[in-house]
C-alpha atoms as an extended CHARMM CRD file, in Angstrom:
* protein
*
       222  EXT
         1         1  UNK       CA             30.4570000000       81.2940000000       11.3970000000  PROA      1               0.0000000000
         2         2  UNK       CA             27.4010000000       82.5820000000       13.2210000000  PROA      2               0.0000000000
         3         3  UNK       CA             25.7330000000       79.2760000000       13.9800000000  PROA      3               0.0000000000
         4         4  UNK       CA             26.1320000000       75.5240000000       13.6290000000  PROA      4               0.0000000000
         5         5  UNK       CA             23.4030000000       72.9420000000       14.1410000000  PROA      5               0.0000000000
         6         6  UNK       CA             23.2260000000       69.2150000000       13.4150000000  PROA      6               0.0000000000
         7         7  UNK       CA             19.4580000000       68.5900000000       13.2970000000  PROA      7               0.0000000000
         8         8  UNK       CA             19.5920000000       65.5910000000       10.9520000000  PROA      8               0.0000000000
         9         9  UNK       CA             21.8890000000       62.5430000000       11.1250000000  PROA      9               0.0000000000
        10        10  UNK       CA             25.0540000000       62.8630000000        9.0200000000  PROA      10              0.0000000000
        11        11  UNK       CA             24.5160000000       66.5180000000        8.2280000000  PROA      11              0.0000000000
        12        12  UNK       CA             25.1070000000       70.0670000000        9.4200000000  PROA      12              0.0000000000
        13        13  UNK       CA             23.2240000000       73.3450000000        9.1560000000  PROA      13              0.0000000000
        14        14  UNK       CA             25.5220000000       76.3850000000        8.8720000000  PROA      14              0.0000000000
        15        15  UNK       CA             24.5520000000       80.0240000000        9.4080000000  PROA      15              0.0000000000
        16        16  UNK       CA             27.1580000000       82.3450000000        7.8480000000  PROA      16              0.0000000000
        17        17  UNK       CA             27.7290000000       86.0680000000        8.3640000000  PROA      17              0.0000000000
        18        18  UNK       CA             29.1600000000       86.8440000000        4.9050000000  PROA      18              0.0000000000
        19        19  UNK       CA             31.1670000000       90.0680000000        4.6410000000  PROA      19              0.0000000000
        20        20  UNK       CA             30.1160000000       92.4320000000        1.8080000000  PROA      20              0.0000000000
        21        21  UNK       CA             27.3030000000       90.0330000000        1.0080000000  PROA      21              0.0000000000
        22        22  UNK       CA             25.2070000000       90.3940000000       -2.1440000000  PROA      22              0.0000000000
        23        23  UNK       CA             21.6190000000       89.1540000000       -1.7610000000  PROA      23              0.0000000000
        24        24  UNK       CA             21.1530000000       85.8010000000       -3.4390000000  PROA      24              0.0000000000
        25        25  UNK       CA             18.2100000000       84.6320000000       -5.5430000000  PROA      25              0.0000000000
        26        26  UNK       CA             16.1850000000       81.6100000000       -4.4290000000  PROA      26              0.0000000000
        27        27  UNK       CA             17.8700000000       78.5940000000       -6.0090000000  PROA      27              0.0000000000
        28        28  UNK       CA             21.4330000000       79.9320000000       -6.0590000000  PROA      28              0.0000000000
        29        29  UNK       CA             24.4340000000       78.3800000000       -4.2930000000  PROA      29              0.0000000000
        30        30  UNK       CA             27.7350000000       79.2190000000       -2.6330000000  PROA      30              0.0000000000
        31        31  UNK       CA             31.1220000000       77.5770000000       -3.1100000000  PROA      31              0.0000000000
        32        32  UNK       CA             32.9090000000       76.6460000000        0.1360000000  PROA      32              0.0000000000
        33        33  UNK       CA             36.6800000000       76.2830000000       -0.1850000000  PROA      33              0.0000000000
        34        34  UNK       CA             38.9560000000       74.6260000000        2.3930000000  PROA      34              0.0000000000
        35        35  UNK       CA             42.7350000000       75.0030000000        2.4320000000  PROA      35              0.0000000000
        36        36  UNK       CA             44.9850000000       72.5710000000        4.3140000000  PROA      36              0.0000000000
        37        37  UNK       CA             48.2150000000       73.6750000000        6.0620000000  PROA      37              0.0000000000
        38        38  UNK       CA             50.2580000000       72.2330000000        3.1750000000  PROA      38              0.0000000000
        39        39  UNK       CA             48.3260000000       74.3880000000        0.6790000000  PROA      39              0.0000000000
        40        40  UNK       CA             46.0520000000       71.6450000000       -0.6810000000  PROA      40              0.0000000000
        41        41  UNK       CA             42.5900000000       72.9780000000       -1.4550000000  PROA      41              0.0000000000
        42        42  UNK       CA             39.1710000000       71.4040000000       -1.9720000000  PROA      42              0.0000000000
        43        43  UNK       CA             35.9030000000       73.1070000000       -2.7350000000  PROA      43              0.0000000000
        44        44  UNK       CA             32.2510000000       72.1640000000       -3.1380000000  PROA      44              0.0000000000
        45        45  UNK       CA             29.0280000000       73.9840000000       -3.9730000000  PROA      45              0.0000000000
        46        46  UNK       CA             26.1190000000       74.1130000000       -1.5220000000  PROA      46              0.0000000000
        47        47  UNK       CA             22.6520000000       75.4790000000       -2.1950000000  PROA      47              0.0000000000
        48        48  UNK       CA             21.3400000000       78.3080000000       -0.0320000000  PROA      48              0.0000000000
        49        49  UNK       CA             18.4120000000       77.4980000000        2.2470000000  PROA      49              0.0000000000
        50        50  UNK       CA             17.7400000000       81.0170000000        3.5440000000  PROA      50              0.0000000000
        51        51  UNK       CA             15.5660000000       83.6490000000        1.8970000000  PROA      51              0.0000000000
        52        52  UNK       CA             17.3180000000       86.7040000000        0.4050000000  PROA      52              0.0000000000
        53        53  UNK       CA             15.9560000000       88.8460000000        3.1950000000  PROA      53              0.0000000000
        54        54  UNK       CA             17.6740000000       86.7500000000        5.9090000000  PROA      54              0.0000000000
        55        55  UNK       CA             20.6760000000       88.6720000000        7.3340000000  PROA      55              0.0000000000
        56        56  UNK       CA             22.6290000000       85.3920000000        7.3730000000  PROA      56              0.0000000000
        57        57  UNK       CA             23.3330000000       82.8440000000        4.6600000000  PROA      57              0.0000000000
        58        58  UNK       CA             22.1040000000       79.3760000000        5.5850000000  PROA      58              0.0000000000
        59        59  UNK       CA             23.6510000000       76.2960000000        4.0700000000  PROA      59              0.0000000000
        60        60  UNK       CA             22.7270000000       72.6910000000        4.7270000000  PROA      60              0.0000000000
        61        61  UNK       CA             25.4720000000       70.1010000000        4.1300000000  PROA      61              0.0000000000
        62        62  UNK       CA             24.9440000000       66.3700000000        3.9090000000  PROA      62              0.0000000000
        63        63  UNK       CA             28.0010000000       64.4110000000        5.0330000000  PROA      63              0.0000000000
        64        64  UNK       CA             29.0690000000       62.2730000000        2.0820000000  PROA      64              0.0000000000
        65        65  UNK       CA             31.3290000000       59.2150000000        2.5650000000  PROA      65              0.0000000000
        66        66  UNK       CA             34.8960000000       60.2940000000        1.8180000000  PROA      66              0.0000000000
        67        67  UNK       CA             33.7130000000       63.8200000000        1.0880000000  PROA      67              0.0000000000
        68        68  UNK       CA             36.6930000000       66.0980000000        1.6390000000  PROA      68              0.0000000000
        69        69  UNK       CA             34.6410000000       69.2130000000        2.3000000000  PROA      69              0.0000000000
        70        70  UNK       CA             31.4050000000       67.7870000000        3.7080000000  PROA      70              0.0000000000
        71        71  UNK       CA             33.1420000000       65.6860000000        6.3760000000  PROA      71              0.0000000000
        72        72  UNK       CA             35.0460000000       68.7190000000        7.6540000000  PROA      72              0.0000000000
        73        73  UNK       CA             31.9160000000       70.8750000000        7.7000000000  PROA      73              0.0000000000
        74        74  UNK       CA             29.7980000000       68.1940000000        9.3520000000  PROA      74              0.0000000000
        75        75  UNK       CA             32.3400000000       66.9510000000       11.9130000000  PROA      75              0.0000000000
        76        76  UNK       CA             34.7180000000       69.8220000000       12.6840000000  PROA      76              0.0000000000
        77        77  UNK       CA             33.2750000000       73.2850000000       12.0890000000  PROA      77              0.0000000000
        78        78  UNK       CA             31.9590000000       75.1710000000       15.1070000000  PROA      78              0.0000000000
        79        79  UNK       CA             30.5290000000       78.6500000000       15.7340000000  PROA      79              0.0000000000
        80        80  UNK       CA             33.1910000000       81.3290000000       15.4020000000  PROA      80              0.0000000000
        81        81  UNK       CA             35.2090000000       79.4760000000       12.7420000000  PROA      81              0.0000000000
        82        82  UNK       CA             35.9480000000       81.2640000000        9.4960000000  PROA      82              0.0000000000
        83        83  UNK       CA             35.2030000000       79.7660000000        6.0940000000  PROA      83              0.0000000000
        84        84  UNK       CA             36.2530000000       80.9010000000        2.6340000000  PROA      84              0.0000000000
        85        85  UNK       CA             33.1050000000       81.2030000000        0.5070000000  PROA      85              0.0000000000
        86        86  UNK       CA             32.2460000000       82.5430000000       -2.9400000000  PROA      86              0.0000000000
        87        87  UNK       CA             28.7990000000       83.4380000000       -4.1670000000  PROA      87              0.0000000000
        88        88  UNK       CA             25.9940000000       83.6640000000       -4.7900000000  PROA      88              0.0000000000
        89        89  UNK       CA             26.3050000000       81.6870000000       -8.0270000000  PROA      89              0.0000000000
        90        90  UNK       CA             23.8220000000       80.3750000000      -10.6120000000  PROA      90              0.0000000000
        91        91  UNK       CA             21.0730000000       81.7000000000      -12.7640000000  PROA      91              0.0000000000
        92        92  UNK       CA             19.3640000000       78.7190000000      -14.4100000000  PROA      92              0.0000000000
        93        93  UNK       CA             17.9820000000       76.9560000000      -11.3090000000  PROA      93              0.0000000000
        94        94  UNK       CA             16.4430000000       80.1500000000       -9.9140000000  PROA      94              0.0000000000
        95        95  UNK       CA             12.7870000000       80.8410000000       -9.1660000000  PROA      95              0.0000000000
        96        96  UNK       CA             11.6040000000       84.2240000000      -10.5040000000  PROA      96              0.0000000000
        97        97  UNK       CA              9.3060000000       84.7540000000       -7.4930000000  PROA      97              0.0000000000
        98        98  UNK       CA              6.2410000000       85.4940000000       -9.6340000000  PROA      98              0.0000000000
        99        99  UNK       CA              5.6180000000       82.3330000000      -11.7010000000  PROA      99              0.0000000000
       100       100  UNK       CA              3.9950000000       79.0870000000      -10.4500000000  PROA      100             0.0000000000
       101       101  UNK       CA              6.5310000000       76.3380000000       -9.7070000000  PROA      101             0.0000000000
       102       102  UNK       CA              6.5130000000       72.6280000000       -8.9690000000  PROA      102             0.0000000000
       103       103  UNK       CA              9.3690000000       71.6290000000       -6.6560000000  PROA      103             0.0000000000
       104       104  UNK       CA             10.4000000000       67.9500000000       -6.5830000000  PROA      104             0.0000000000
       105       105  UNK       CA             13.2260000000       66.9410000000       -4.2650000000  PROA      105             0.0000000000
       106       106  UNK       CA             15.0050000000       63.8990000000       -3.0400000000  PROA      106             0.0000000000
       107       107  UNK       CA             16.7060000000       63.9670000000        0.3790000000  PROA      107             0.0000000000
       108       108  UNK       CA             18.9030000000       67.0250000000        0.8630000000  PROA      108             0.0000000000
       109       109  UNK       CA             17.7960000000       68.1790000000       -2.5680000000  PROA      109             0.0000000000
       110       110  UNK       CA             15.1250000000       70.0980000000       -0.6110000000  PROA      110             0.0000000000
       111       111  UNK       CA             17.6720000000       72.7380000000        0.3530000000  PROA      111             0.0000000000
       112       112  UNK       CA             17.2740000000       75.2110000000       -2.5710000000  PROA      112             0.0000000000
       113       113  UNK       CA             13.4980000000       74.7630000000       -2.2700000000  PROA      113             0.0000000000
       114       114  UNK       CA             13.6340000000       76.0290000000        1.2940000000  PROA      114             0.0000000000
       115       115  UNK       CA             14.9860000000       79.3040000000       -0.0500000000  PROA      115             0.0000000000
       116       116  UNK       CA             12.1410000000       79.3850000000       -2.5590000000  PROA      116             0.0000000000
       117       117  UNK       CA              9.5470000000       78.5340000000        0.0720000000  PROA      117             0.0000000000
       118       118  UNK       CA             10.8280000000       81.0900000000        2.5520000000  PROA      118             0.0000000000
       119       119  UNK       CA             10.9430000000       83.7130000000       -0.1770000000  PROA      119             0.0000000000
       120       120  UNK       CA              7.3460000000       82.9180000000       -1.1660000000  PROA      120             0.0000000000
       121       121  UNK       CA              6.2760000000       83.1430000000        2.4720000000  PROA      121             0.0000000000
       122       122  UNK       CA              7.9030000000       86.5980000000        2.8030000000  PROA      122             0.0000000000
       123       123  UNK       CA              6.0800000000       87.7320000000       -0.3220000000  PROA      123             0.0000000000
       124       124  UNK       CA              2.7770000000       86.2250000000        0.7750000000  PROA      124             0.0000000000
       125       125  UNK       CA              2.7080000000       84.0160000000       -2.3230000000  PROA      125             0.0000000000
       126       126  UNK       CA              3.0970000000       80.4610000000       -1.0950000000  PROA      126             0.0000000000
       127       127  UNK       CA              0.1540000000       79.6910000000       -3.3700000000  PROA      127             0.0000000000
       128       128  UNK       CA              2.6180000000       79.7620000000       -6.3040000000  PROA      128             0.0000000000
       129       129  UNK       CA              4.4950000000       76.6820000000       -5.0780000000  PROA      129             0.0000000000
       130       130  UNK       CA              3.6680000000       73.0030000000       -5.1060000000  PROA      130             0.0000000000
       131       131  UNK       CA              6.1790000000       70.7920000000       -3.3250000000  PROA      131             0.0000000000
       132       132  UNK       CA              6.8620000000       67.0400000000       -3.3420000000  PROA      132             0.0000000000
       133       133  UNK       CA              9.7730000000       65.5290000000       -1.4450000000  PROA      133             0.0000000000
       134       134  UNK       CA             11.1200000000       62.0350000000       -1.0370000000  PROA      134             0.0000000000
       135       135  UNK       CA             13.3930000000       60.7400000000        1.7320000000  PROA      135             0.0000000000
       136       136  UNK       CA             14.3110000000       57.4000000000        3.2350000000  PROA      136             0.0000000000
       137       137  UNK       CA             12.8750000000       58.2440000000        6.6840000000  PROA      137             0.0000000000
       138       138  UNK       CA             11.3470000000       61.3830000000        8.2180000000  PROA      138             0.0000000000
       139       139  UNK       CA             14.2380000000       61.6650000000       10.6160000000  PROA      139             0.0000000000
       140       140  UNK       CA             16.6110000000       62.0060000000        7.6510000000  PROA      140             0.0000000000
       141       141  UNK       CA             14.5290000000       64.6340000000        5.8380000000  PROA      141             0.0000000000
       142       142  UNK       CA             15.9970000000       68.1150000000        6.2550000000  PROA      142             0.0000000000
       143       143  UNK       CA             13.5210000000       70.7820000000        7.3220000000  PROA      143             0.0000000000
       144       144  UNK       CA             10.7430000000       68.1830000000        7.7130000000  PROA      144             0.0000000000
       145       145  UNK       CA              8.6170000000       70.3210000000       10.0690000000  PROA      145             0.0000000000
       146       146  UNK       CA              8.8330000000       73.3820000000        7.8570000000  PROA      146             0.0000000000
       147       147  UNK       CA              7.9820000000       71.4320000000        4.7060000000  PROA      147             0.0000000000
       148       148  UNK       CA              5.0060000000       69.7050000000        6.3330000000  PROA      148             0.0000000000
       149       149  UNK       CA              3.7250000000       73.0300000000        7.6620000000  PROA      149             0.0000000000
       150       150  UNK       CA              3.8180000000       74.3250000000        4.0950000000  PROA      150             0.0000000000
       151       151  UNK       CA              1.6780000000       71.4290000000        2.8870000000  PROA      151             0.0000000000
       152       152  UNK       CA              4.4300000000       69.5990000000        1.0220000000  PROA      152             0.0000000000
       153       153  UNK       CA              3.7680000000       66.0380000000       -0.1160000000  PROA      153             0.0000000000
       154       154  UNK       CA              6.2640000000       63.9010000000        1.7790000000  PROA      154             0.0000000000
       155       155  UNK       CA              6.9960000000       60.3910000000        0.5480000000  PROA      155             0.0000000000
       156       156  UNK       CA              9.2070000000       57.9960000000        2.5300000000  PROA      156             0.0000000000
       157       157  UNK       CA             10.9300000000       55.0160000000        0.9380000000  PROA      157             0.0000000000
       158       158  UNK       CA             11.9870000000       53.1580000000        4.1200000000  PROA      158             0.0000000000
       159       159  UNK       CA              9.0410000000       53.6000000000        6.4390000000  PROA      159             0.0000000000
       160       160  UNK       CA              5.2600000000       54.0240000000        6.2790000000  PROA      160             0.0000000000
       161       161  UNK       CA              3.7410000000       57.4610000000        6.6030000000  PROA      161             0.0000000000
       162       162  UNK       CA              0.2390000000       57.3790000000        7.9460000000  PROA      162             0.0000000000
       163       163  UNK       CA             -1.7700000000       54.9550000000        5.8520000000  PROA      163             0.0000000000
       164       164  UNK       CA              0.7680000000       55.1630000000        3.0190000000  PROA      164             0.0000000000
       165       165  UNK       CA              3.2720000000       52.2810000000        2.8980000000  PROA      165             0.0000000000
       166       166  UNK       CA              6.9390000000       52.8790000000        2.2220000000  PROA      166             0.0000000000
       167       167  UNK       CA              7.5950000000       53.5000000000       -1.4430000000  PROA      167             0.0000000000
       168       168  UNK       CA              8.9960000000       55.7310000000       -4.1290000000  PROA      168             0.0000000000
       169       169  UNK       CA              7.4710000000       58.9110000000       -5.5300000000  PROA      169             0.0000000000
       170       170  UNK       CA              5.0220000000       57.9490000000       -8.2550000000  PROA      170             0.0000000000
       171       171  UNK       CA              3.1550000000       59.5340000000      -11.1600000000  PROA      171             0.0000000000
       172       172  UNK       CA             -0.0310000000       59.3590000000       -9.0990000000  PROA      172             0.0000000000
       173       173  UNK       CA              1.6480000000       61.5000000000       -6.4360000000  PROA      173             0.0000000000
       174       174  UNK       CA              2.6640000000       64.1880000000       -8.8870000000  PROA      174             0.0000000000
       175       175  UNK       CA             -0.4700000000       64.4410000000      -11.0340000000  PROA      175             0.0000000000
       176       176  UNK       CA             -2.4680000000       66.5280000000       -8.4990000000  PROA      176             0.0000000000
       177       177  UNK       CA              0.4650000000       68.9840000000       -8.1680000000  PROA      177             0.0000000000
       178       178  UNK       CA              0.9020000000       69.7220000000      -11.8790000000  PROA      178             0.0000000000
       179       179  UNK       CA             -0.6920000000       72.9500000000      -13.1230000000  PROA      179             0.0000000000
       180       180  UNK       CA             -0.5330000000       74.8580000000      -16.4410000000  PROA      180             0.0000000000
       181       181  UNK       CA              2.1940000000       77.4390000000      -16.6430000000  PROA      181             0.0000000000
       182       182  UNK       CA              4.4630000000       75.8800000000      -14.0150000000  PROA      182             0.0000000000
       183       183  UNK       CA              8.1860000000       75.5610000000      -14.1850000000  PROA      183             0.0000000000
       184       184  UNK       CA              9.2590000000       72.2790000000      -12.6140000000  PROA      184             0.0000000000
       185       185  UNK       CA             12.4210000000       72.2100000000      -10.5340000000  PROA      185             0.0000000000
       186       186  UNK       CA             13.9560000000       68.8430000000       -9.6740000000  PROA      186             0.0000000000
       187       187  UNK       CA             16.8750000000       68.4810000000       -7.2080000000  PROA      187             0.0000000000
       188       188  UNK       CA             18.4550000000       65.3790000000       -5.7220000000  PROA      188             0.0000000000
       189       189  UNK       CA             20.9780000000       62.6700000000       -6.3490000000  PROA      189             0.0000000000
       190       190  UNK       CA             21.7590000000       61.7110000000       -9.9260000000  PROA      190             0.0000000000
       191       191  UNK       CA             19.4610000000       58.6650000000      -10.0360000000  PROA      191             0.0000000000
       192       192  UNK       CA             16.6260000000       60.4870000000       -8.2850000000  PROA      192             0.0000000000
       193       193  UNK       CA             16.8870000000       63.5830000000      -10.4680000000  PROA      193             0.0000000000
       194       194  UNK       CA             16.9370000000       61.5460000000      -13.6680000000  PROA      194             0.0000000000
       195       195  UNK       CA             13.9360000000       59.4210000000      -12.6280000000  PROA      195             0.0000000000
       196       196  UNK       CA             11.8720000000       62.3770000000      -11.3780000000  PROA      196             0.0000000000
       197       197  UNK       CA             12.6230000000       64.4900000000      -14.4230000000  PROA      197             0.0000000000
       198       198  UNK       CA             11.6290000000       61.6410000000      -16.7470000000  PROA      198             0.0000000000
       199       199  UNK       CA              8.4570000000       61.0470000000      -14.7670000000  PROA      199             0.0000000000
       200       200  UNK       CA              7.3990000000       64.6860000000      -15.2140000000  PROA      200             0.0000000000
       201       201  UNK       CA              8.0160000000       64.5360000000      -18.9560000000  PROA      201             0.0000000000
       202       202  UNK       CA              5.9590000000       61.3310000000      -19.1990000000  PROA      202             0.0000000000
       203       203  UNK       CA              3.1490000000       63.1600000000      -17.3830000000  PROA      203             0.0000000000
       204       204  UNK       CA              3.0800000000       65.7690000000      -20.0860000000  PROA      204             0.0000000000
       205       205  UNK       CA              5.3360000000       68.5160000000      -18.6720000000  PROA      205             0.0000000000
       206       206  UNK       CA              7.2610000000       70.1720000000      -21.4950000000  PROA      206             0.0000000000
       207       207  UNK       CA             10.9590000000       69.2330000000      -21.1700000000  PROA      207             0.0000000000
       208       208  UNK       CA             11.7860000000       72.9160000000      -21.6660000000  PROA      208             0.0000000000
       209       209  UNK       CA              9.9080000000       73.6230000000      -18.4260000000  PROA      209             0.0000000000
       210       210  UNK       CA             11.8530000000       71.0600000000      -16.3660000000  PROA      210             0.0000000000
       211       211  UNK       CA             15.0090000000       72.2590000000      -14.6550000000  PROA      211             0.0000000000
       212       212  UNK       CA             17.1240000000       69.5630000000      -13.0450000000  PROA      212             0.0000000000
       213       213  UNK       CA             19.9730000000       69.9420000000      -10.5640000000  PROA      213             0.0000000000
       214       214  UNK       CA             21.9420000000       66.9240000000       -9.4530000000  PROA      214             0.0000000000
       215       215  UNK       CA             24.2800000000       66.6910000000       -6.4780000000  PROA      215             0.0000000000
       216       216  UNK       CA             26.7660000000       64.2180000000       -5.1560000000  PROA      216             0.0000000000
       217       217  UNK       CA             30.4490000000       63.4660000000       -4.7380000000  PROA      217             0.0000000000
       218       218  UNK       CA             31.2590000000       65.2380000000       -8.0170000000  PROA      218             0.0000000000
       219       219  UNK       CA             30.7740000000       68.5730000000       -6.3000000000  PROA      219             0.0000000000
       220       220  UNK       CA             27.4670000000       69.7590000000       -7.7320000000  PROA      220             0.0000000000
       221       221  UNK       CA             25.2510000000       71.9260000000       -5.5400000000  PROA      221             0.0000000000
       222       222  UNK       CA             23.8360000000       70.0330000000       -2.5680000000  PROA      222             0.0000000000
C-alpha cells in the first residue's frame, strides 16, 4: 500500500503499488480479497480511478454499512499494508479513448469516470467527454474539485448549488450534454443507475449505446 487518504466522509482513497502490473483500460476494476486468520475470505470489486499511465493503481472505496471489505479498507488499512488484488478486469464498461462519451454518475459512481477523464487529459482529448454527476452534498462527492475543473455538471440533492435548488438530475440537465455518436456510461447505485439509464433512453439515446454499471452491497464495482 503506497498511500491512504480519507478525503470524503465514510470513504477511503487507496494508492496501490501492484507487482507485475498490467496497464488497465479506463473503466476497468480490481477485485480486493481479504482473508481472516480463520481462513474466511471476502472479496469485492472496485473501479480504478487512475489513468493507465499512472505508476500506481488508485481505488476509491465507499464505506458501506455492514460491508465486510469496505469497512476494513476504510477504517483499518494504512500505508505499508499489503492487500491481495486481482485485475484489471472488465471489457464492457470501458471507454475506447477515441469515441465521444457521455458519463453520468451518482455518488461514488464517479470513480471509473475519473480514470476516463484522466486518460482523456493525458491524450489531450477532454473534448470527447461530457460529464454529469449527482451527489447528496458537495462534501460527499468524490473528486469534486477535479470534476468541477473539468467542467462537469454537478447536481446536489440535499443542498443548493449556486442558484440551483437541491434536486435530482433531470432530463433538462442532460439534454445539452447529448451529442450524436456518443456512448453513454451510467454508474451508481441500483436505483440511480436504473433511473438515469431510463432517462437517457427517453431522451432518444439508443439503448444499445447506454452502458450501465451498478454498485452496492452485492459486490459490483464501486
